[in-house]
Structure formats: structure tokens, C-alpha cells
N, C-alpha and C positions, 0 to 999 in steps of 0.2 A: 855268674858261674855257679854251678852246683858244687856242693862240698866235695872235697877230695881229702879224706881223712889220712890217706897215706902221705900226702904232701904236708898236711897241717898237723900231723900227730905230735910233733915236737912242741907245739904250742897249745895243745888241748890235753887237759888232765885226763888220765884214764878213767876216772870216776864220773866224768861229765857224760850226759846223755844227749846225743845229737841225732835228730831225725834225718834219715837219708835224703829227705826232700828239701832240707834247708840249703840255702845258698850261702856259702861261707868262703871268704877269701883265704888263701893259704897263710897269710900273715896274722890272722885273727888269733888272739889269745883267749882261752876259755878256762876258768879256774875249776877247782874241785866241786863236784856235786851240782854243777849248773845244768840246766835243761834248756835246749833250744828246739822249738817245735818246727814242723815241716814247712810252713809258709814264711819263715823268717829269712831275711837277707842281712848278712853282716859284711860290710865292705872293708876295704884295706885298712889295716892298722887299728881296728876295733879291739878293745880289751874288755873282757868280761871277768868279773871277780868270782868268788866262791858263792855257791847257793843262790845263784840268780836264775829266775825263770823268765824266758822270753817266749811269748806266745803269739799266735794269730798272724795276720798279714802285717808284719812289722819290718820296717826297713831302718837300719841303723847305719849312718854314713861314716865316712873315713875319720879315723883317729878319735872317735868318741870312746870315752872310758866310763864303764859302769862298775861301780864297786859292789861289795857283797850284799846279799840278802834283798836285792831289788826284785820287784815284780813289774815286768815291762810288757805291755800289749795284751793284758787280760781283758775280759769282757767289760763293757761299760756298766757302771752302776746306774742303770736306767730300767724302770719297770716296763718300758715299751720295747726293750731290746729282745729279739727273738732268734738270736743266733745268726743274723745276717753277716755277710763277709765284709766287714768294715776294716779299717786299717789305721796304722800309726806310722808316722814318718818322723825320724829324729835326724837332724842335720849333722854336719861335720863338727868335730872338735868340741863336743859337749863333755862336761864332767858331771856325772850323775852319782851322787854319794849314797851311802848305805841306807837301806830300807825305803828308798823312793818307790812310789807306785805311779805308773802312767798307764791310762786305759785307752783302748781304741775308741773310734768314733761310733756314732749311731747314724742310721739312715736319715732320720729327721734332721740331724745336724750337719749333713753333707757327707757323712761316711768316713771322715778322717780327723784324727787328732794330729797336729803338726807342731814340731819344735824346730826353730831355726838353728843357726850355727853358733858355736862358741858360748853357749849358755853354761851356767854353773848352778846346779840344783843340789842343795845341801841336804843333810840327813833328814829322812822321813818326810820330805815334801810329797804332796799329792797333786797330780795333774789329771783332771777328770776328762771324760769323753768330749770330743769336739772342740777342745781348746785350741787356740791358734797363738803360738808363742813366737815372738820375733827373735832377732839376732841379739846375742850378748845379754840376755836376760839373766838376772840373778834372783834366786829364791832361797832365802835363808831357812834355817832348820824349822821343820814342822809347818811351813807355810802351805796353805791348802787352796786349791782352785776348784770351784764348782764347774759344772758343765758349761760349754759354749763360751767360756771366758776368752777375751782377746787381749793380748799384751803386746805393746809396741816395742821396738828395738831399744835395748839398753835400759829398760825399766828395772827397778830394784824392789823386790817384795820382802819386807821385813819378817823376821822369825815369828812364828805362832800367829801369823795373820790368816784370816779367812776371807776369801773373795767369793761373793754371791754369783750364782749362775747368770750368764749373759752380760756380765759387767765388761766394759771396755776400759783398759788402762793404757793411756797414751805413751808414746815413746819418751824415754828419759825421765819418766815419772818415778817418784819415790813413795812407797807405802811404809809407814812407820811400823815398828814391831808391835805385835799384839793388837792389830787393828781389825775391826770388822768392816769390810768394804762391800757396800750394797748398792753403790751408784758409780757412774762413770767418772774417771779421773782424767783431767785434761793433760795433754802432752806437757812435759816439763813441770808438772805440778807436784805438790807434796801433800799427802793426806795422812792423818794420824788420829788415834783415839779408838776406844773400844766400840763406839759408834762414830765412825770416822767423819772428819770434816776437812775442807780444803784449808790448809794452813799456810799457803803461799807457794812459792816456786822452789824447785829443787836446786837451789843456787850452788850448794857444795858439789852436787853431782854434775852440774853443768860445767863448773870450773875444772873438775877432774877429767871431764870428757874433752877439754880443750876449747870450750866456748870463750870468746873474748869478753872483756869488760863491756865493750860496746853492745855485743849480743845480749848480755845479761841486763844491761840498762834498758835496752829496747824491750826486752820481755817484761821487765818490771813496769814500764810505761803502758804496755799493752794490757797487762794484768789489771792495772788500776783502771784503765778505760773499760775493760770488759766487765769488771765486777764492781764498778762504782754504784753507790746506792740510788742514784737518780735514774729515772727511766726504766724501761723493761730490758730484759736480757736480749731480746731480739733487736731492739734499738741499739744497744751497746755493741752487739755483735756486728751490726752494719757499720757503726762508727769505726770499730777496730779494723774492719776489712778495708775501709777507705783510707784511714790515717796511716796504716802500715802496709799498704799495697806494695807488693814486690819483695817484702821481707819474708824470707822462707820460714823462719822459725815461728813467726807470728801467724803466718798463713796455715801452718800445721795446726795451731790451736783453733783458728777460725773454721777450718774445714772439719775438724773433729767435732766441734760444738754444733756445726750446721747439720751434721749427720746424726742427730739425736735418735736414740732407739727406745725400746720399752723401759730401759732403766733411766732414772733421773740423773742429773748432773750434780756433782759435788760443788757447793758454793761456799764462800767464806762465811764464818759464823755471824757476821754482822747482817747477813741477809735473813 
């Protein structure tokens, strides 16, 4: 629906600047001095704090809350970007805290930056162009993603971490604070360090997410199989696929490693 300021005026501060072309649900709350540009869509229950600028072809879904001083949907920081009509999609029930910046996609990267539902993005995070963020992802203060990063569901990115462009981070993975991440992180894995390394499994996170002791034990066995010092990684991957066939969590890791991209894969330090 196109905005109807007469319906929504009680929820929009008089100092806010709303382009008539924006699509705004009557329930949307917009704080003082915020700016909403013409191609923006704000769905039911969205809340925008003070001094927020939302630009471009940006869709923000139900009950997402954006706190003050954020820049959402600005041009991608790419030297090849030439003003193309790319987009940003933010799913339901996300919390986006102060000073977060999220950029639209590029044509080369598929044209869209996307964020799933129920994420929590703390103060001064940056999500670059063409990132694909899953459901329930947490990024702590000042965590930064380069372009084209993919993050699986319920992954946790520690504060002051920096993730290199094109890196994949698997679901339920944990990135320790102040880590420099330039390689792919397996699902359920944990990496840490200024030049990060694979430090094991995200056992605490798995337990918090309700994984059983049996699941954790199976993952540990698969981890030892996959990263044993004997043989090649390809051989160990085939062994794990056979030994743990039918186990969903192990198959997540096997499929992730099988789809290797231009980034390398984090391995334990003994490698």
C-alpha cells in the first residue's frame, strides 16, 4: 500500500521526511528527523527511530525495529556500481541497533542484499552489498561483513570481527570477538583469532539451541573424522559422508565442504 500520512500521522514525527512514493503501513512508527525515500516499503509494525535514513529499493518486513542513526539501503561500496536499481530485503522481527549500515546489492552480485527473520544486529555493524544473511543471526558491536558474504541460520558473529568478501559462514557457527575471517567456516564450527583458525565446534551454542547430547557427540565424532591428520580432506569427506549417512547435522557439514568456493576452508591448527 502507498503511504497514507493522514492515517499514519499519529505514528510519524512531524520532523520526519517521507517521500510520497514510499509504501508505508499505517501502523509504522517513524521517529524525529528520519528520512524515507520513494522506493522504500515499510510493512506492518515496523518501528524507525530518530535520524534514520532509508533509501533505494528497500523492503523492511513486519515488526522489525530500527534504532537511531542507522543508514539502510544506501548505494553499495563498489567501484563498479553505476546507479543500477538494486535492492535490499530485511525480513520480519529483526532488531537493528544504533549506527548500523546496510547497503543494497550490485548487478554483479545478483542485485540484492537480503537478511532473514529475527536477527539481532548490534551497534555499528556493517552489512555490505550482496550479503545473504539467514534467520536468527546475531552480529555483535562493530562486526563488519565484506560484500557477497553468506551467513547461515543462527550463526553468531563476535564484536569487532571482520569477514572478508565472498566468505561463507555455516549455520550455527560462532565467530569469536576481534577475529579476522578470510576463509569459509563449517556449519556448527567455531573460529577465533586475529587471523582466525578453526578451534572446534560451537558446543555451547549447540546446547543453547537445544541440540541433544547425542547430536553433539555425533558431531564431535564427525569432526574428528573430517579433520583427522591422515589422508586428504577429500578422502576424509567421503568417509564422513559414508559413516554418518542419514544424520542431518553431519550432512550439513559434508554438503557445505563439498561446495567449496573461491575461498579456502578453515582447518584446525594441527593441519
